[in-house]
N, C-alpha and C positions, 0 to 999 in steps of 0.2 A: 504494500500500500504506500502510496506516495507520502502520506503523512508520517510514516515510520522513518523516512529518510535513509533507508538502507541502501548502501552503495556497494554491492557485492564485488565488482571488479577491483575497486580500491581496497576493500577489506582483505581480499585474497592476497594482494601485493603487500599491503602495509603490515599484516600480521607477521610474516617471516622476516620482513625487513627490520622492523623495530626490535624483534626478538634477537635477530642476528647482531644488531648494533649493541644490544644489551649484553650479549655474550662476550663481546670484545672487552667490555668494561670489567666483567667478573674475572677473578683469578682462581676461583674454586671449581674443580672439575665436576664435582657432584651437582653444583648449582647450574653449571653450563649444560650438563646433560638434561637436567630436569626442565630447564627453560626451553631447550631445543625440542624435547619431546612434547611438552605442554603446548608450545606454539604450533607444532605440526598437527596436533589433535584439534586445536582451535581452527586451524586453516581447513582441515578436513570437514569440520562441522559447517564452516562457512560455505564450502563447496557443495555439500549436500543441500544446504538451505537454498542456495542459488538455483539448483536444479528443481527443487520442490516448488519454488515460486516462479519458475521460468514461464509457465503458461498462465500466470495470474495477470490479466490485462490491467489490473489496477496498480500493479507494481512498476515503478519507474527506475528501479535500481540495477538494471542490467546494462545500462549505457551511461558512461560518465564522460563529460567533455569540458575541459577547462582551457582557457587561453594560457599558452605556455610562452611562446615567442611570437607575439602578434605580428610583427612586421616581417617575419619569415614565413608566416602562414602555418606555423606549427602549433598544435594543441595537444594537451595531455588528454588524449582520447582513447578510452579503453572500453571494451564491451564484451558481452558473452552471447555468442550464438550457439548452435548445437555442437559444432566442432570445438569451440572454445570451452563449452561445458565439459565435454568428454575429456579433453586433455588437461584442463585444470583439475578435474576429478582424479585423473591418473597421477598427476603430480602430488596432489594433496593426499591421496591414498597411499602413495609409495613412501613418502618421507617418514611417517610414523612406523611403518614396517621396517624401514632401514635403521632407524634409531633404536627400536626395540631389539631387533636382531643383533645389532652390534653394541648393545648396552654394556656388555661385559668388557668390551675393549677399552684400553687405556691409551690416551694419546698425549704426547708431550705438548705442553701449551694447549691443552684441550679447549680452552675458551676461544682461542683463535680458530681451531678446527671447526667447532660447532657454529661459530659466527660466520665463517666462510660457507659452510654447508647451507645455512639459512639464507645468506645473500644469494647463493646460486638458486635456491628455490624461489626467491622473490623474482629473480631475473627470468626464470622459466615461466612463472605465472604471468609476468609482464609480457613476454613474447606471445603467449597464447591468448592474451586479451587485447593486444595493441590494435588500434584502429587508425593509427597515424604512422607513416613510414619512419619518421625520425624517432618516435617513441619505440617502434619496433626495433630499430637499430640500437637504440640505447639499452634496451633490455636484453637484446641478443648478446651484447658485450658484457652486460652485468652477469649474465648466466655463465659465460665462458671464463672470464677472468678469475673468479674464485677457484674454479676447478684447476686452473693452471697452478695456482699457489698450493692448493691441497695436494696435488700430485707431486709437485716438486719438493715439498717440505716433508710430507708424510709417506711418500712412496717407497718402492723397493730400491735395491742396490743400483739399478740402472735407470733410476727415475730421471736423472738430468737429461740423458740422451732422449728418453721417451717424451718427456715434457717439452723439450726443445723442438722436436719434430711436430708435436701437437700444436705448439705455439706458431711455428712457421706456417703450417697448413691453415690453421684457423685464422691467423692474422691476414694471410694472403686472400683467403676467401672473403673475410670481412671487408677488406679494402676494395675488392672488386665489387661487392654488393653496394658499398657506400658510393662508389663512382656511378653505378647504375641508378641508385636512388636519386642522387643529385641531378643526373641528366633528365630522368623522368619528371622530377619536380620542376625543372626549368621549362618543361613543355606544358605544364598545367596552366589553366586560365587564371586570370587575376581574381582576387577576392576583394571585398570592401576595404580590408585593412592591409593587404599585401599583394605583391605582384604574382605570387604563385602559392601553391598549397601542398602540404604533405599529407592531407587527409586521404584515407583509403578510397573514399567515394570519388575524389578528384582523379586518383590513379585509375580507378575502374572505368570512369567515363571518358578517359583520354583515348583518342584514336591515333595511335602512332603509325607511321608508315611501315610497310612490310620490311624495308631495308633496316629501319631503326630497330624493329623488333628482333631481327635476326641476330644482331650483335649484342643487343641488350640481354637477350635470352641467355647467352653464354656467361655474361657477368653474374647474373643472378643464379643461374643453375649451377655454376661451378661452386659458388659459396654454399649453396644448399646441398650439393652432392658431396662436398667435403664433410659436412656435418652429419650426413646420414649414416655411414658413407656409402657411396656407390663406386664400383670399379670404374676407372683406375685410381680413384681418389681415396682409397681405403687404407693405404699402407701405414698411416699413423695409428690406426685403431688397435691392432693386436698388441703392440708394444705398450701403448698407453693403458689399455685395460689390464695388462699383466703387471705393470709397475705401480699402478695407482692403488691406494688403500681400497679394500673391497667395498667399503661404504661409498666411496667416490665412484668406483666402477659401476655400482648399482645405479647411481644417478646418471652417469654417462650412457650406459647401455639401456637402462629401462626407460629413461625419460628424455635425456638430452638429444639422442639421435632423432627423436620425434620432432624436434625443432625443424630439422631439414625437411622431413616429410610434410609437416604442417605448412612450412613456408612455401613449398611448391604448390600446395593446394590454395593457400590464401593469397599469395602474391604472384606466382609465376603463371599459372593456368589462366586466371581471368585477365591479366594485363597484356600478355603476349600470345594471343590465340593463333595468329598466323605462324609464329615461330614454333609453337607447340605442334601445330599441324605438319610443319616441314620436318622437324627433327624427332617426331615421336618414334619412328621406326629405329633410328639410331640409338636413342636413349633406352628403348625397350631391349634392343640387342645387347647393349652394354650391361644392362641390369640382369638379363637372363644369363649372359656369359659369367657375370660376377657371381650369380647364384651357384652355378655348377663349379666354378673355380674355387669359391670359398668352401663349398661342401666337400670337395675332394681334399683340400688342405686340412679341413677339420678332421677327416678320417685318419690322417697321419699324425695328429697331435698327441703328445704324451702329457702335456700340461693342461690341467682342467680349465684354467682361465683362458688360454689361447683357443681351446676347443670351443668354448662358449662364445668367444669373440668372433671366430669365423662363422659360427652358427648364426650369430646376429647379422652379419653381413649378408648371408643368404636370405634371411627373412626380410630384411629391409629392401633387398634387391627386388623381391616379389612385389612389395608395396609400390616401389617406384615404377615398375613395369605396369602394374595394374592401373596406376594413375594415368599414365600416358595412353594406355590402351582404352581407357574409359572416356577420356576427355573429348575425343572427337566423334564418339559413337553414341552420345547421349545415353550412356550406359550407367544408370543409377546403381545397379547391383554391384558392379565392380568398384565404384567409388565408395559406396557405403561399406563394402567389405574392407577397404583400406582403413576407413575410420575405426571400425570395430577392431581391426587387427592391430592398430596402433595401441589401443588400450590393452588388448589381450597379450600382445608380445611384451609390453612393459611389465605386466604382472608375472608372466611366465619366466621371463629372463631374470627378474629380480629374485624369484623363487630359486632358480638355479644358482645364482650368485650367493644366496644365503646358505644353501647347502654346501657349496664350496668353502665358504667362510667357516662354517661349523667343522668341516673335515680338517681344514688346514689348522684351525685353532687347537684341535686335539692331537693331530699327528705331526704337525709341523711341515708337511709336504703337500704338494699339489700334483705330483707325478702319478699318472694312472698306473704305471708299471710298478710303483712302490706300494700300492694300496691293494685291498682285497678283503673280502669277508666281513665288511662292516655290518651287513645285515644281521649277523649273529650277535653283535654287540649293541646295535641301535636299531631295533625293528621299526620303531615309530618314524625315525628319520628316513629309513628305507622306504616305507610306505608312502610318505609324503613326496620323496624324490621320484619314485616311480610314477605317481600321478602327474607331477609337474613335467617329467620327461615325456610322458605320453601326450600331454597337452602340447608340448613343444614340437611334436611331430604330427600334430593336428588329428589326433584320434577322435572319431565321432563322439558327440556329447561333451566334448571339451570346448573351451572358448576359442581356441585357435582354428578348430574345424570350421566354425561359422565364417570367420573372416577369410580363410584360405579358399573355401569353396566358392564364396562370392567373388574373390579376386580372380580365381582361375576361370570362372564364368565370363568375367569381363575380358580376360586375356584370350580366351577361346573365341569370343565373338570378333576380336580384332584380327587374330591370326592363329590358326590351328597349330601351325608348326612351332611358333613361339610357345604356345601353351604346352605342347608335347615335350619340348626340350626343358621348359621350366619344371614340368612334372617330374622329371628325373631327380630333381633336387629333393622331392619328398622321399624317394627311395633312399637317397644318400643320407638324408637327415635321420631316417630310421636306423641306418647302418651305424653312424657314429654315435648316436644317442644311446641306442640299446647296447652297443659294444661298451660304452663308458659305464653304463649301469651294471652290466654283467661283471666287468673287470674290477670295478671299485667296490661294489656292494656284495657280490656273491663269491663263491669259491672259499678257500681256506684263509683264515687270518694269518698275519705274519707278525714280526716283532713290533712293527709300528702300529698295526690296527688291533692287536690283542688288548691294548690298554684303552681303547675307545669306550666311552660311556654313553648312555642314552642322553639325548639333549634335554636341556632344562625346560621348565614349564613355560616360561615366556617365549622360548624359541619354538616350542610346539604350537603355542598360540598363534604366532606369526605365520608359520607354515600352514596351519589349519585355516586361517583367514584367506590365504592365497588359494588353497584347495577349494574352499567354498566359492570364491570368486570364479575359479575355473569352471566349476559345474554350473553355477548360476547363469553366467553368460552363455555357456554352451547349450544349456537346456532352454533358457528363456531369453533370447537376444532381442526380442521385440522392443523393449524400452529404449535400447540404444539405437535401434533402427528408426524409431519415432523421433528420437532426440536429434539425429543427424540428417533427417530427410530434407528439411528446408535448406540446410547449409549445402548439401550436395546439389540441390536444384539451382541454387544461386551460383555456385562455382561453375557448373556445366553451362548454365545460361550465359554467364559472362564470358566463358571461353569459346562461345560459338560465334 
């Protein structure tokens, strides 16, 4: 209700931002952890509330617009549509799980660690709600910069090399995107207070020439492809995932890669339709090749983190291929499949990272060849992992099956051969996932795994929540389909 004055997009951003700044002030590890967890739960409650009231016509709290830099035509404009709701829910849902799952971990200078984590969450929520190109760019950087410091300070032995590569890739991508944003901004018509506008509506209504779209497309797509990542812009990812603290890896893999997918849907498809139509076959080809390439490399991995990293590249490749296959065929099924899969992949991949974190914490290793027989010592952990692993390979009745089925439907309508080649990745995913489960959890215990104990109650709770989400979305996906329906119609309509 308008009289309530509820500003959901602002609340989503300010909650982790204020808590993050507060963490920097505190020097007590216990207090920092408590504030980070409490803030993440509050943010989740705000996200749920925003979805509950999304269809309330009397509520005016889903769009906020304040003058920021008047003479530049930039406003602090944030809002929540169906896609924004879905991804802010993923972000808000994931951070409490991450904090609870890693609550037993101790970090040097923990107040800074949790402060940076919360700043990254604020940046992610800002990206998913931004309705102004300059605001979008600001939050894009706010989400990335804390991760760089988190990885470089609290990462593994080779963290400096890994984070340097991460910085070079993301900085280059951000610079290209900024050049593109400025050029498009300069083409927008004048407003009453400025010569041009950064508003998303101004960008959407602009009619760029075909030649302009062709080169601008690559500025934006390169930035987004690096973040997803899509082949051949993926080489920073395995090293960064491996060397980052597992809590940071969960953010990178579960949520942050969705920034790139989201940006393609929000900013690329509607603004450069002619370029999308010209380059769709090329992008789909790169994505499908990357799926097979990453899956084959995943099969050969002995490190659990690197296996899941390459698995993520394959899943994101399918999302990218489905977006471009659906954009020109008015294929709502494929596009909605991408949106559901963004949420499902985030939940599943965080579940896998949590299991890896629990194994490494007790055994001190991540090598598949050094593990085995954990099922004898931790049956509950094994059951949870098997369910999450089956969801990761899109078993029917799990959340990933819904999204993958819809995405393959869109890809099939675009080109049957692309769909057939991409389908091979499903078989390969089953190979490396089930092989990992068999070698790590079954067989005989060894000197390392003989001392493994069943996981703690709070760790069981986190994994149980993920399992419930897996089955809930897998069995009853209709609420998500209803939530994203209008956003898909707008994206496809603007891209035609």
